[in-house]
C-alpha positions in Angstrom: -29.5 43.7 -45.3 -29.9 45.0 -41.8 -32.5 42.2 -41.1 -30.1 39.5 -42.2 -27.3 40.9 -40.0 -29.7 41.0 -37.0 -30.7 37.4 -37.6 -27.1 36.4 -37.8 -26.3 38.1 -34.5 -29.3 36.4 -32.9 -28.3 33.0 -34.3 -24.7 33.4 -32.9 -26.1 34.4 -29.5 -28.4 31.4 -29.4 -25.5 29.1 -30.3 -23.4 30.6 -27.5 -26.2 30.1 -25.0 -26.6 26.4 -26.0 -22.8 25.9 -25.7 -22.8 27.3 -22.2 -25.8 25.1 -21.2 -24.0 22.0 -22.6 -20.8 22.8 -20.7 -22.8 23.5 -17.5 -24.7 20.2 -17.8 -21.4 18.3 -18.4 -19.9 19.9 -15.3 -23.0 18.9 -13.3 -22.8 15.3 -14.4 -19.0 15.2 -13.7 -19.3 16.7 -10.2 -22.6 15.0 -9.2 -22.8 11.6 -11.0 -25.2 10.2 -8.4 -27.8 12.7 -9.6 -27.2 12.1 -13.3 -27.1 8.3 -13.5 -24.0 7.5 -11.6 -25.9 6.0 -8.7 -29.4 4.4 -8.7 -31.8 4.7 -5.8 -34.3 1.9 -6.2 -36.6 0.4 -3.6 -38.8 -2.7 -3.5 -37.6 -4.1 -6.8 -34.9 -6.4 -8.0 -32.1 -4.4 -9.6 -30.4 -5.4 -12.8 -27.1 -3.6 -12.7 -23.9 -3.7 -14.6 -22.5 -6.1 -12.0 -25.4 -8.6 -12.5 -24.8 -8.6 -16.3 -21.1 -9.4 -16.0 -19.6 -12.6 -17.2 -16.6 -14.6 -15.7 -14.6 -13.3 -18.6 -14.9 -9.8 -17.2 -13.7 -10.6 -13.7 -11.6 -13.9 -13.7 -9.0 -12.4 -16.1 -5.2 -12.7 -15.9 -4.0 -9.7 -14.1 -0.5 -9.4 -15.5 1.1 -10.0 -18.9 4.7 -11.1 -19.2 6.5 -10.8 -22.6 9.7 -12.7 -23.1 12.0 -11.9 -26.0 15.7 -12.7 -26.4 15.7 -14.0 -22.8 14.6 -10.6 -21.5 11.3 -10.4 -19.7 8.9 -7.4 -19.4 5.7 -6.8 -17.5 3.5 -5.0 -20.1 0.4 -3.0 -19.8 -1.6 -0.5 -21.8 -3.1 2.5 -20.1 -5.6 3.0 -22.9 -6.8 -0.6 -23.5 -7.7 -3.6 -21.4 -4.8 -5.7 -22.6 -5.6 -8.9 -20.7 -9.2 -8.8 -21.9 -8.1 -8.3 -25.5 -5.7 -11.3 -25.3 -8.3 -13.5 -23.8 -10.8 -12.5 -26.5 -8.2 -13.4 -29.2 -7.5 -16.8 -27.6 -11.3 -17.4 -27.4 -11.3 -17.5 -31.2 -9.0 -20.5 -31.2 -10.0 -24.1 -30.5 -8.1 -25.8 -27.6 -8.7 -29.5 -28.3 -6.7 -31.7 -25.9 -4.3 -31.6 -23.0 -1.2 -33.6 -22.3 1.0 -33.3 -19.2 4.6 -32.7 -20.3 6.2 -32.1 -16.8 5.3 -33.0 -13.3 6.8 -31.6 -10.0 10.1 -30.5 -11.7 10.9 -26.9 -10.7 13.7 -26.5 -13.3 11.5 -27.7 -16.2 8.7 -25.6 -14.9 10.9 -22.5 -15.1 12.0 -23.5 -18.7 8.4 -23.2 -19.8 7.7 -20.0 -17.7 10.6 -18.2 -19.3 10.3 -19.6 -22.8 11.9 -17.2 -25.4 9.5 -15.5 -27.7 6.5 -16.1 -25.5 3.7 -14.3 -23.7 2.6 -15.4 -20.2 -0.8 -14.6 -18.7 -0.5 -14.6 -14.9 -3.3 -15.2 -12.4 -2.9 -14.0 -8.8 -4.4 -17.2 -7.5 -5.1 -20.6 -9.0 -8.2 -21.3 -11.2 -9.4 -24.6 -12.6 -9.7 -25.8 -16.2 -13.5 -25.6 -15.9 -13.2 -21.9 -15.0 -10.6 -21.5 -17.8 -13.2 -23.0 -20.2 -15.8 -20.5 -19.1 -13.5 -17.5 -19.4 -11.8 -18.5 -22.7 -14.9 -20.1 -24.3 -13.3 -23.5 -24.6 -14.2 -27.2 -24.0 -11.1 -28.8 -22.6 -12.0 -32.2 -21.0 -9.6 -31.9 -18.1 -9.7 -31.2 -14.4 -6.6 -29.5 -12.8 -5.5 -26.2 -11.5 -3.9 -23.4 -13.4 -1.8 -20.4 -12.3 -0.2 -19.3 -15.6 -0.8 -19.6 -19.3 2.3 -19.5 -21.7 2.0 -19.2 -25.4 4.9 -19.3 -28.0 4.5 -16.4 -30.3 6.2 -18.0 -33.3 5.3 -21.7 -33.1 1.8 -23.2 -33.3 0.6 -25.7 -30.7 3.1 -24.5 -28.1 0.4 -23.5 -25.7 1.0 -24.4 -22.1 -1.0 -24.3 -18.8 1.2 -24.1 -15.7 0.7 -24.6 -11.9 3.4 -23.1 -9.7 2.1 -24.9 -6.6 2.9 -28.3 -8.1 5.3 -27.3 -10.9 3.0 -29.2 -13.3 2.9 -28.2 -17.0 0.3 -29.2 -19.6 0.6 -28.8 -23.3 -2.6 -28.0 -25.3 -3.3 -29.0 -28.9 -4.6 -25.9 -30.7 -6.4 -25.3 -34.0 -7.5 -22.1 -35.7 -4.6 -20.4 -34.0 -3.7 -16.9 -35.3 -0.4 -15.9 -33.8 0.0 -12.7 -35.8 -2.8 -11.0 -34.0 -1.4 -12.1 -30.6 2.1 -10.7 -31.6 0.5 -7.4 -32.5 -1.2 -7.2 -29.1 2.0 -7.6 -27.1 3.8 -4.9 -29.1 3.7 -1.1 -28.6 2.3 -1.0 -25.1 3.0 2.2 -23.0 3.7 0.7 -19.6 6.7 -1.6 -19.5 8.7 -2.9 -16.5 11.9 -5.0 -16.7 11.4 -8.1 -14.6 12.8 -11.6 -14.1 10.5 -14.4 -13.3 11.6 -16.4 -10.3 10.0 -18.8 -7.8 9.6 -18.0 -4.1 7.9 -20.5 -1.8 6.1 -22.2 -4.8 5.0 -18.9 -6.1 6.1 -17.5 -9.5 6.9 -13.8 -8.7 8.0 -10.8 -10.7 11.6 -9.9 -9.7 12.0 -6.2 -10.5 15.8 -6.0 -10.8 15.6 -2.3 -11.9 13.9 0.2 -9.6 10.4 0.6 -11.2 8.8 4.0 -11.6 5.1 3.4 -11.1 2.5 6.1 -11.7 0.1 7.4 -9.1 -3.6 7.1 -10.0 -6.7 9.1 -9.2 -10.3 8.0 -9.2 -13.8 9.5 -8.6 -15.7 7.6 -5.9 -19.3 6.4 -6.4 -21.6 5.6 -3.5 -24.2 2.9 -4.1 -27.6 3.3 -2.6 -28.4 0.6 0.0 -31.7 0.0 -1.8 -29.8 -1.6 -4.7 -28.3 -4.5 -2.7 -31.1 -4.9 -0.2 -33.4 -5.5 -3.2 -31.1 -8.0 -4.7 -29.8 -9.8 -1.6 -33.1 -10.0 0.3 -34.7 -11.6 -2.8 -38.2 -13.1 -2.8 -38.9 -11.4 0.5 -41.9 -9.1 1.0 -41.0 -5.7 2.2 -43.3 -6.1 5.2 -41.3 -9.2 6.4 -38.0 -7.3 6.7 -37.1 -5.9 10.1 -35.0 -2.7 9.8 -33.2 -1.4 12.9 -30.7 1.4 13.4 -27.8 0.7 15.7 -24.6 2.5 16.8 -22.7 0.6 14.0 -25.2 1.2 11.2 -28.4 -0.2 9.8 -29.4 -3.8 10.1 -31.9 -5.6 7.8 -33.2 -9.0 8.9 -35.8 -11.2 7.4 -38.5 -12.6 9.7 -37.3 -16.1 9.4 -33.7 -14.9 10.4 -32.1 -16.6 7.4 -30.8 -13.4 5.9 -29.1 -10.5 7.7 -27.6 -7.4 6.1 -25.5 -4.9 8.1 -24.7 -1.6 6.5 -22.1 0.0 8.7 -21.6 3.8 9.1 -18.2 3.6 7.4 -19.8 2.1 4.2 -18.7 -1.5 4.9 -21.5 -4.1 4.4 -21.8 -7.7 5.7 -24.4 -10.1 4.3 -25.1 -13.4 6.0 -27.3 -16.0 4.3 -27.9 -19.1 6.5 -29.4 -21.0 3.6 -27.0 -19.9 0.8 -24.2 -22.4 1.0 -25.2 -25.2 -1.2 -23.0 -27.0 -3.7 -19.7 -28.8 -3.6 -16.4 -27.9 -1.9 -13.9 -28.1 -4.7 -11.9 -25.0 -5.9 -14.1 -24.9 -9.0 -17.3 -25.0 -6.9 -16.0 -22.3 -4.6 -15.0 -19.9 -7.3 -18.3 -20.4 -9.2 -20.4 -20.0 -6.1 -18.5 -16.9 -5.0 -18.7 -15.3 -8.4 -22.4 -15.8 -8.6 -22.8 -14.3 -5.2 -20.7 -11.3 -6.2 -23.0 -10.8 -9.2 -26.1 -10.9 -7.0 -24.9 -7.9 -5.0 -26.2 -5.7 -7.7 -23.8 -2.9 -6.9 -22.4 -0.8 -9.7 -19.5 -2.6 -11.3 -16.3 -0.8 -11.9 -14.4 -2.4 -14.6 -11.3 -2.9 -12.4 -12.5 -5.7 -10.2 -10.7 -9.1 -10.6 -10.5 -12.5 -9.0 -7.7 -12.2 -6.5 -7.4 -15.1 -4.1 -9.0 -18.2 -2.6 -8.1 -19.3 1.0 -9.0 -22.9 1.5 -8.9 -22.8 5.3 -11.6 -20.1 5.3 -13.2 -21.3 2.1 -13.1 -17.7 1.1 -12.8 -16.2 -2.4 -11.6 -12.6 -2.7 -12.2 -10.2 -5.6 -10.2 -7.0 -5.6 -9.9 -3.8 -7.6 -6.9 -3.6 -10.0 -5.3 -0.6 -11.7 -2.7 -1.1 -14.5 -2.1 -4.7 -13.5 -1.5 -3.9 -9.8 -4.0 -4.7 -6.9 -5.4 -2.0 -4.7 -5.2 -2.4 -0.9 -7.1 -0.6 1.8 -7.1 -1.2 5.6 -10.9 -0.9 5.8 -11.5 -3.3 3.0 -12.5 -0.8 0.4 -12.2 -2.1 -3.2 -12.5 -5.7 -2.0 -15.4 -8.2 -2.1 -15.0 -11.4 0.0 -17.3 -14.4 -0.1 -16.8 -17.0 2.6 -18.6 -20.4 2.7 -18.5 -21.7 6.3 -20.8 -24.6 7.5 -24.3 -23.8 6.1 -23.8 -20.0 5.9 -22.6 -17.8 3.1 -21.0 -14.5 4.3 -20.3 -11.7 1.9 -18.3 -8.5 2.7 -18.1 -5.5 0.5 -18.5 -1.7 0.4 -21.1 0.8 -0.7 -18.2 2.8 -2.3 -16.5 1.9 -5.5 -14.1 3.3 -8.1 -16.1 5.1 -10.8 -14.0 6.9 -13.3 -10.3 7.7 -13.4 -9.3 11.4 -12.9 -6.0 13.1 -13.5 -3.5 12.5 -10.7 -1.2 15.1 -9.2 1.5 12.7 -8.1 3.3 11.8 -11.4 5.3 8.6 -10.8 7.0 7.1 -7.7 10.3 5.2 -7.9 10.1 2.0 -5.8 13.0 -0.1 -4.5 13.8 -3.3 -6.4 12.5 -6.6 -5.2 15.9 -7.6 -3.8 16.1 -4.4 -1.8 12.7 -4.9 -0.3 13.5 -8.6 0.6 16.8 -7.5 2.1 15.1 -4.9 4.3 12.6 -7.5 5.5 15.4 -9.9 6.3 17.2 -7.2 8.2 14.1 -6.7 10.3 14.1 -10.5 11.1 11.4 -11.5 8.7 11.8 -15.2 7.8 11.6 -15.6 4.0 9.7 -18.8 4.5 6.8 -16.8 6.0 6.5 -14.7 2.8 3.9 -16.3 0.6 3.9 -13.6 -2.1 5.3 -10.2 -2.8 3.8 -7.7 -5.2 3.6 -4.0 -6.2 0.2 -2.6 -5.3 -1.7 0.6 -4.8 -2.4 2.0 -1.3 -5.9 3.5 -0.9 -5.4 5.6 2.2 -7.7 8.5 1.7 -10.9 8.9 3.6 -13.9 8.2 1.3 -17.2 9.9 0.6 -19.5 10.0 -2.4 -18.4 12.1 -5.4 -15.0 12.7 -4.0 -11.6 11.8 -5.6 -8.9 9.6 -4.1 -5.2 9.3 -4.8 -3.8 5.8 -5.1 -0.1 5.6 -4.2 2.1 2.7 -5.4 4.1 0.7 -2.9 5.3 -2.8 -2.2 2.9 -5.3 -0.5 3.9 -8.6 1.1 1.7 -11.6 1.9 3.2 -12.3 5.3 1.8 -15.4 7.1 -1.3 -15.3 5.0 -2.1 -11.5 5.4 -1.3 -8.8 2.9 0.5 -5.7 4.4 2.5 -2.8 3.1 6.2 -3.7 3.4 6.9 -0.5 5.3 4.8 -1.9 8.2 7.1 -4.9 8.4 10.4 -3.1 7.6 10.1 -0.3 10.2 
């Protein structure tokens, strides 16, 4: 009896020790992810990271979902699920068979389709092509035009439309194997909903928030990627002995002996990669997006699941990929959370950061009530800003905190304006 009681006490003590060890290990992993798999330090070998394995359907996703019901429109998001990804996956089960243009260059008719009752609209921050659309949605449309929005009637089959707000063109798609019930379920019961009205400003379909939106703050743990990861991937097929490494006041420079590839890792974590022989291929929008996406994959940096295709600037031949949270883009003055790929002359230039968002953490900020779209535009007008110079306007997250590995940052929601081709916080223009 006494022996049994002793064994029971020992067993309970051992279980308690194991529980303490488990909690301690979990704490170490949480506070030091670089040591426990959050960051990989690899030299002299090509790295196969999460980023390299990613498909277009992980990155070139619609960033916002608009649900129209009884002539009321809502921007919807789900904090627990990747709603755009789930909707794209559902559409990928359908077969899109043919395309017919039903409207051309008519703003009023374009808006009729964009605001169709009982519909869901998938919005892209910048135009894509039907070829890119095919790759993302696993389709085989035999067409070649640009797309900025996708509109689907939730009650009527074959009312599937591809829109282009630059030209006001609308194409109707013939669909088979369409399951609208699953799509209706996806747009219901989401926990982040904003009242909006779709309107056009300078050939851009924007969200007009006619009620002051309360947008949550967000927090993230920051990961620092080892430079060995992207040096191994970007300086591909190059012997280690043929790479010249030099420290400068700005950072560390890696240059191949033939001077075709140059990698600068700055002290602030920003990286610029120049490849003199990497700009092959055509010059169409499709070619540029594909080439830029493949270059982004080649970086080999750890992929956070928030990165999205954001913009393409024809004058610079530059594609931009940006971190998103809850359907809103993240902006940082130092370029953190952004990957830019520019194709100029024979050179391919890629800009990115060794820091990226790793995992969300609880935020201390709660929510922030922002002014309505009209109030922001009125403030800008009062300051003498010409509305014709505003290319776009959007709610975004400001990443203002100084960054270091394994630290947390607080993302603050605010309004951003694309003024004369550059995104800036509206306070900078309205003050």
